[in-house]
N, C-alpha and C positions, 0 to 999 in steps of 0.2 A: 584129581579131586580140587576141593575149595578149603581154608581154613574160617569159621562159623566160633568169632569169641564173640562173648558175651563180660560186658562186669553189671554187676549189680553194685544195685543204693541205693542200700534203704535213704526214707525221711527226716527218717525218727535223730532232734539231733545231738550227738553223742555224749553232752552233760545232763542234758535234760529229759534227754530220755520219749520227745512230746516235737509230733510234725511242728515249724515255725509259719509256714506261710500256707499255703492251698498247692498242692502240685502242678496247677498248673502254672505256678513260677517255678520253680524248679522243672518242668518237664521243656521250657522254658531256656530257661539255665542248659538245661543238657543240649538242647535243640544251636543252639550259637553258640559253642565250645565245636560238638559237631563242624558247627562251620567254619570253624574258626581254624578248623586241620587243615579243612577241606576233605571229608573226607562223608564213604556214603555210610547210609547210618538207615533204621528206623526200630523203635523202643514199645515198650509194653511198661502198662504199669499192672505189676500183681503185689499177693497180701500178703505175710513171709512174718518168719518170727528169726531172729536173730541174740546167740550166744555173745556177752562180752566178755572180751578181757581175761574182765574180775570175774565171769563167774552170775552179774544182771542177763535175765530176760528180756527182752524187749520185744509184741510187736510191733510192725509199723509195716506204710505204701514202702515197694523197692519198685523203681525203674529201670529195668532191663533192657540195658543200654546194646542193637544189636551191631555186628560189623560182620563185613566178606573178607575172607584178607584183606586185612591190614598188616601195616608191619607194625611187630611186635612194639617196637621203640616210642610210636607213635600210642599207641594203643597203652602202654603205659603212662605216655604225658596227660595223655586223655583219662583217665584212672586214679593217678598226682589230684589232677584239676578239679575234679565230678571227687574227690576227698575233702576233697580244702574247700571248695565253695558250698557244699554241702554240711559241712563240716560234720564227717563222718569217722568213726576211730578208724576204718579199712573199709574196700572195697573187693568184692572180688570177683573174679577173669574165671573165668571157662575156654575153652578152647577144643573142638571138635571140627573133627575129617566129616568134609558132605557130598556128595553128587550135588551139586546143582547144573541147573540148564536152562537156558528158557523158552516159548515157542511164542508163537505168537503165528499169524495168520491172517492175512491184507485178502482186502476183500474185491 
């Protein structure tokens, strides 16, 4: 079994509750962060809602970063970087045990 870790990073600014830059700019920052930590990754764009600590609700685009069997300390460092770079109140991390395997066929 492997561990899949996902980091959910909203794109709305934590103070203005609006997305300041286009989604592609945020995606490029996310890719650069992952490259700097030398981790294999994938990501997707989702839409959702978030309730802030003070009770405010906002709808936003969210980048979901997926990492397989990444060291927890690296995951936390990536999450902290993304939180700062994307000016977030917080980011959410989930972990799940997954059965992963590879299939290939050679000609």
